[in-house]
Each structure stands twice: as structure tokens, then as C-alpha cells.
N, C-alpha and C positions, 0 to 999 in steps of 0.2 A: 155421332159424327165419325168416331173411330171405327165403329162397327160397319158403317157404310163403306169406308175406305178399305177395310179388310175384305169385304165381300167383293169389291171391285178388283182388288189385287188378286184374290183367289180365283176369280173368273179369268183374269188375264193369265195367271200362272197355269191354270188347267188347260186353257186354250193353247198356250205355247208348248205344253207337253204333248198334245195330240198332233200338232203340226209337224210335218217332216220337211226338211229342206231337200229339194230336188236339184241335183247338180246339172247344169247345162253342159253341152259339149265343150264349150270353151273353158268352163270351170274344171272339167276333168283333164283337159289339156294342161292347164296351169299346174294342177296338183301333180300330174305325171312329170312335168318338166322339173318341178321343185324336187320331187323324189329322185329323179335321175341325177340331178345335180348333187344331191346329198350323197347318194351311193358312189358317184364318181369322186367326190371329195374324200370320202372314207377310204376308197380304194387307193387314192393317191397318198393319203396320210400313212396307211399301213403298208404301202408298197406292193399291193396285190397285182397291179399292172406293170410291175417292174420296180426299179429302185424308188424308194419313197422320197417324195419331194414335198416337204411339209409347207413350204411357202406357197407353192401352187395349190396345195390342198386347202389352205386357209382362204386363198383367193376364190377358189371355186366354191367353197363353203359359204362365202358371203353372197353368192348368187341366190341362195335359197330364200332369204327374206326379201330380196329384191324382186324375185319372180312372184312371190306370194303377194307382195305389196302392189305390184303392177296388175296382177289378177284381181285383187280387191278393188283397185281403182276402176278397172274396166267393168266389174260387176256393179259397182255403185253408180257409175255414169250410165250404164245400160238400163238399170232399173228406174232411174229418175225420169228418163224420157217417156 
């Protein structure tokens, strides 16, 4: 019984290694928006764009997980249909 379960798990593992995820245009947009938000937050924190404003940097930095969560929600709902 365990040998059969192991072979099934091995087949699933080997299949998942060979599959690659292809990003759609909207997925690339979401990742780019999150990256831009992160870079903007870091530049505000260290004062690259002028005097550093740490409160604003933290606020902008909180956009990153929000953008990624919204993108994940859109991906899940798009793939379910």
C-alpha cells in the first residue's frame, strides 16, 4: 500500500518539476506594479527622491502585498471559469 502511494507521489512530483508556469499579460502587469511599488517605497525610506519620509514609505510598502493579493485573486477567479 505504501509503495503504491510512493509511486503516485513520485509521478506527481516528477510531473510538477517538468511543468513551467507561463505568466499571462495581466500577471506580468501585477508583478511589475508590485516591483515598482517596492522600489518607490525603498526610495522614500532612504530619501533617494528627496528628504526621506519613513511614514509614507511604510504606507507605500504596504501596497506590495495588496497588489499581489489582488493579482492572485484575479488569477484564481480567471482560471476557475
